[in-house]
C-alpha positions in Angstrom: 162.9 228.4 70.3 162.8 224.7 71.5 164.8 221.6 71.7 163.5 220.1 68.2 164.5 223.4 66.3 168.0 223.2 67.9 168.2 219.7 66.9 167.3 220.2 63.5 169.6 223.2 63.1 172.4 221.0 64.5 171.8 218.2 62.2 171.7 220.5 59.3 175.4 221.9 60.4 176.7 218.7 61.1 175.1 217.1 57.8 174.0 214.1 60.1 170.8 212.1 60.8 169.4 211.8 64.4 170.7 208.3 64.9 174.4 209.7 64.3 174.3 212.0 67.0 174.4 212.2 71.1 172.3 214.9 72.4 172.8 217.0 75.6 170.2 219.3 76.9 171.7 222.2 78.6 168.7 224.6 78.5 164.9 223.5 77.5 164.2 226.8 76.7 161.0 228.7 77.7 158.3 231.0 75.9 158.0 233.5 78.8 154.9 235.4 79.7 153.2 237.4 76.8 156.4 237.3 74.7 158.3 238.8 77.7 161.3 236.7 79.3 161.7 234.3 76.1 164.7 231.8 76.6 166.2 229.9 73.6 166.5 226.1 74.2 170.5 225.2 74.2 171.6 221.7 73.5 175.0 220.0 72.9 175.3 217.9 69.7 177.9 215.5 69.2 178.5 213.1 66.0 179.1 209.6 67.5 182.0 207.7 65.8 180.4 205.5 63.2 183.5 203.7 61.4 181.3 202.2 58.6 179.8 205.6 57.8 183.0 207.2 57.9 184.9 204.5 55.8 181.8 204.6 53.3 181.8 208.2 53.0 185.7 208.5 52.6 185.9 205.9 49.8 182.7 206.9 48.0 184.2 210.5 48.0 187.5 209.1 46.5 186.2 206.9 44.1 183.9 209.6 42.9 187.0 212.0 42.1 189.0 209.0 40.6 185.9 208.5 38.2 185.3 204.9 39.2 182.0 203.2 39.9 182.7 201.3 43.0 180.3 199.7 45.6 181.3 199.9 49.0 180.2 197.2 51.4 181.2 197.4 55.1 180.6 195.0 58.1 182.0 195.4 61.5 182.9 192.7 64.3 185.4 192.4 66.9 186.9 195.8 66.4 187.5 194.8 62.7 186.1 196.7 60.0 185.9 194.6 56.7 185.3 196.3 53.6 184.4 194.4 50.3 184.8 196.6 47.2 182.9 195.8 44.0 182.9 196.9 40.3 183.8 196.7 36.7 187.3 197.8 36.9 188.9 196.3 40.1 192.5 196.1 38.6 193.3 199.6 38.9 191.9 199.3 42.3 194.3 196.5 43.2 197.3 198.0 41.4 200.9 196.3 40.8 201.0 193.4 43.7 198.1 195.1 45.5 199.9 198.3 46.3 196.9 200.5 45.4 194.7 198.2 47.4 197.2 198.7 50.5 197.4 202.3 50.1 193.6 202.7 50.2 193.3 200.5 53.1 195.9 202.6 54.9 194.3 205.9 54.2 190.8 204.2 55.3 192.4 203.4 58.6 193.6 206.9 59.1 190.3 208.2 58.1 188.3 206.1 60.4 190.7 206.4 63.4 190.7 210.1 63.8 189.8 211.4 67.5 189.8 209.5 70.8 187.9 206.5 70.1 189.3 203.1 70.5 191.2 201.9 67.6 189.7 199.7 64.8 191.8 197.6 62.3 190.6 198.1 58.6 190.8 195.3 56.2 190.0 196.3 52.9 189.8 193.8 50.0 188.2 193.1 46.3 187.6 189.8 44.4 189.1 187.9 47.1 192.4 189.4 46.2 194.0 189.0 49.5 193.4 185.2 49.9 194.5 184.8 46.5 197.8 186.7 47.2 198.3 185.0 50.4 198.2 181.6 48.5 200.3 182.7 45.6 202.9 184.0 48.2 202.9 180.5 50.2 203.3 178.6 47.2 206.4 180.8 45.8 208.0 180.5 49.3 207.7 176.7 49.0 208.9 176.5 45.6 212.0 179.0 46.1 212.9 177.0 49.3 213.1 173.9 47.4 215.3 175.6 45.0 217.5 177.1 47.8 217.8 173.5 49.5 218.8 172.2 46.0 221.5 174.9 44.8 222.5 175.7 48.4 222.4 179.3 47.3 220.5 182.2 49.0 217.5 184.0 47.1 216.4 187.5 47.8 212.7 188.1 46.9 211.1 191.4 45.6 210.4 194.2 48.2 207.3 193.4 50.0 205.2 195.0 52.5 205.5 193.8 56.4 202.3 191.8 56.1 203.5 189.9 52.8 206.9 189.3 54.1 205.4 187.7 57.6 203.5 185.1 55.1 206.9 184.0 53.6 208.4 183.7 57.0 205.3 181.8 58.5 205.2 179.3 55.4 208.9 178.3 55.9 209.4 178.8 59.6 209.1 174.8 60.1 211.5 174.1 56.8 214.3 171.8 57.9 216.5 173.1 55.2 216.2 176.7 54.9 215.8 180.0 57.1 214.2 183.4 56.4 215.2 186.8 57.5 214.5 190.4 56.2 216.9 193.1 54.7 216.9 196.6 53.8 214.6 199.4 54.8 210.8 200.0 53.9 209.5 200.5 51.4 212.2 198.3 49.8 212.6 195.5 52.5 212.9 192.0 51.3 212.7 188.5 52.4 216.0 186.3 52.2 215.6 182.5 52.0 218.8 181.3 53.3 220.1 177.8 52.9 221.1 176.2 56.5 219.4 173.3 57.9 217.9 174.4 61.4 219.1 172.6 64.7 216.7 170.0 66.1 
């Protein structure tokens, strides 16, 4: 009958709040005269892209199915959506070498970046795992580089994702005695630490 009623109906169908949508009025409607010539209000309601809400809804639903009680905290700045997960059983959320956490990050990114809106990078972490893993990989790289330099025998590391391989390469890029390169195909791509003094 009027714009308010049309908006209320739209919000119910979309399961959204007023703040989540853009509204375009097509026809304000009119009551006519003595009930004759009534015109219904018409509006177009479009859900705004809200990456934080999308990510939270997606992960909340996933953890509910999983049977895990996990608090999802989101913060967006400079087109990076940072998500912190908190709960009692974060080991299963991290998984072996962070594989489950990486998979969750990838799925959340796919979910958030649907549609024609600008791409938003998703960074998902729990218990500061990412930073700890970075430090562990950097220390491992340095330790193995010393061993390669002493034995003059190349070493091939376990398979890693592209992000973790970059940490190894970056850590050893200025090393005087070893070089690094990757071999194999994803997901089994590995870093090789090879003996070979770099030319000055």
